[in-house]
C-alpha positions in Angstrom: 10.0 -7.7 -51.0 11.4 -9.6 -54.0 14.3 -11.6 -53.0 16.2 -10.4 -55.6 15.6 -6.6 -54.1 17.2 -7.8 -50.9 20.2 -9.8 -52.0 21.5 -6.6 -53.8 20.5 -4.0 -50.9 21.8 -6.9 -49.0 25.2 -6.4 -51.3 25.1 -2.5 -51.2 25.8 -2.5 -47.6 28.6 -5.5 -47.4 30.1 -3.1 -50.1 29.9 -0.5 -48.0 31.3 -1.9 -45.5 34.0 -3.2 -46.9 35.0 0.9 -48.0 34.9 2.1 -44.9 37.2 -1.6 -43.3 39.7 -0.6 -46.8 40.4 3.5 -45.9 39.8 2.6 -42.1 42.7 0.4 -42.5 45.1 2.8 -44.6 44.6 5.4 -41.1 46.0 2.6 -38.2 42.3 3.0 -36.7 42.7 -0.1 -35.9 45.9 -0.2 -33.9 45.1 -3.0 -31.1 47.2 -2.2 -27.5 47.0 -6.1 -26.3 48.9 -5.9 -22.6 45.7 -5.8 -20.5 46.1 -4.2 -16.9 44.0 -6.2 -13.7 42.5 -3.7 -11.7 41.1 -1.7 -15.4 39.8 -4.9 -16.1 38.2 -5.8 -12.2 36.5 -2.9 -12.7 34.8 -2.5 -15.4 33.8 -6.5 -14.9 32.7 -5.5 -11.3 30.9 -2.4 -12.9 29.2 -3.7 -15.9 27.3 -6.8 -13.7 26.1 -3.7 -11.2 25.1 -2.3 -14.6 23.5 -5.4 -15.1 22.2 -5.6 -11.4 20.0 -2.7 -11.7 18.7 -3.3 -15.8 17.4 -6.5 -14.5 15.7 -5.3 -10.8 13.4 -2.1 -12.7 12.4 -4.9 -16.0 10.9 -6.6 -12.8 9.6 -4.0 -11.3 8.4 -2.6 -14.8 6.9 -5.9 -15.4 4.9 -6.0 -12.4 3.5 -2.8 -12.1 2.0 -3.5 -16.0 0.7 -6.7 -14.8 -1.1 -5.1 -12.3 -1.9 -2.8 -13.8 -4.2 -4.6 -16.8 -5.8 -6.3 -14.8 -6.6 -3.8 -12.5 -7.8 -1.5 -16.1 -9.8 -4.7 -17.3 -11.3 -4.9 -14.0 -12.6 -1.2 -13.9 -14.0 -1.3 -17.9 -16.3 -4.3 -17.0 -17.3 -1.5 -13.9 -18.2 1.3 -16.4 -19.0 -0.8 -19.3 -21.9 -2.6 -16.5 -22.2 0.4 -15.5 -23.4 2.5 -18.3 -25.2 0.0 -19.7 -26.8 -0.3 -17.0 -28.0 3.7 -16.7 -29.1 3.9 -20.2 -31.7 1.3 -19.6 -32.7 4.0 -16.7 -32.3 6.9 -19.0 -34.7 5.2 -22.0 -37.0 4.3 -19.7 -39.7 4.9 -17.6 -39.6 2.1 -15.4 -38.0 -0.8 -14.6 -38.2 -3.9 -13.3 -36.9 -4.8 -9.9 -34.8 -8.4 -10.5 -33.6 -6.5 -13.1 -32.0 -3.6 -11.4 -30.9 -6.1 -8.7 -29.1 -8.1 -11.0 -27.2 -5.2 -12.2 -26.8 -4.4 -8.7 -25.3 -7.5 -7.7 -22.7 -7.5 -11.0 -21.6 -4.3 -10.1 -20.6 -5.1 -6.7 -19.2 -8.2 -7.7 -16.4 -6.5 -9.6 -15.7 -4.5 -6.9 -15.2 -6.6 -4.9 -12.9 -8.7 -7.0 -11.1 -5.2 -7.9 -11.7 -4.5 -3.8 -9.5 -8.0 -3.5 -6.7 -7.1 -5.9 -5.7 -3.7 -4.0 -6.0 -5.6 -0.7 -3.4 -8.0 -2.2 -1.0 -5.8 -3.4 -0.7 -3.2 -0.6 -2.7 -0.8 -2.8 -4.6 1.9 -1.7 -8.0 1.2 -1.7 -9.4 4.4 -0.8 -11.1 5.4 -4.4 -12.5 1.7 -4.5 -14.3 2.5 -1.2 -15.6 5.8 -2.5 -16.7 4.2 -5.6 -18.4 1.5 -3.8 -20.3 4.4 -1.6 -21.2 6.1 -4.3 -23.1 3.0 -5.1 -24.6 1.8 -2.4 -26.2 5.4 -2.7 -27.6 5.2 -6.1 -28.7 1.4 -5.0 -30.7 3.0 -1.5 -32.3 5.4 -4.0 -33.2 3.4 -7.1 -34.8 0.1 -4.6 -35.9 1.6 -1.5 -36.7 6.2 -2.4 -38.4 5.5 -6.1 -42.3 4.5 -6.2 -42.5 0.1 -6.6 -45.6 -1.5 -7.8 -46.1 -4.9 -8.6 -41.7 -5.5 -9.0 -41.8 -2.2 -11.4 -39.7 0.8 -10.4 -41.5 4.2 -12.2 -38.2 6.3 -13.0 -39.9 9.3 -14.8 -41.1 11.2 -11.8 -37.5 11.3 -11.1 -35.0 11.3 -13.8 -32.9 14.1 -12.8 -31.8 13.1 -9.6 -30.9 9.5 -11.2 -29.0 11.8 -13.3 -27.2 13.7 -11.4 -26.4 10.1 -9.4 -25.2 8.0 -12.5 -22.9 11.5 -12.8 -21.6 11.4 -9.6 -20.8 7.7 -10.2 -19.1 8.0 -13.7 -17.0 10.9 -11.3 -15.6 8.5 -9.6 -14.4 5.7 -12.0 -12.8 8.5 -13.7 -11.6 9.8 -10.6 -10.6 5.8 -10.0 -8.5 5.2 -13.1 -7.0 8.3 -12.4 -6.3 7.5 -8.9 -5.0 4.4 -10.3 -3.1 5.1 -12.9 -1.3 7.1 -10.8 -0.6 4.7 -8.2 0.8 2.6 -11.2 
């Protein structure tokens, strides 16, 4: 916006305010009572202080919950992104190396453990995280123990439907955890 048009707008508002003030003074809208009622003044101050205290305490609680929500949300996003990447690798290939599976689950368990620490520290209900961890453990057992392994390579081709079903359960548990986290916070 140009400087000249900004001054013009301010001048219009100034002149409009002057006109409103002139007409208001002509009709005695601004009669001010100079007597002070001590009781009403004290009550007004006390009520204002109580309102200020309530507003400050509500704002503090809101800021605490907002900070906690952003921490938990980012950790859940990391878990979901990590699992989605791993799940896509499983769906795209017929075989996968055991070290990739171990590395993926290790990073997922680390993120879940960090999330559980946050829940424990803030005394939040961690049942959704525990359920997600059990689902991950079952998926880990399915891939590393139940599937055939030869030369540190896991063969996935004959078990794609079971793997897909289990990964869908984990995705559902992640969504339920996010839903529960939003309800808690």
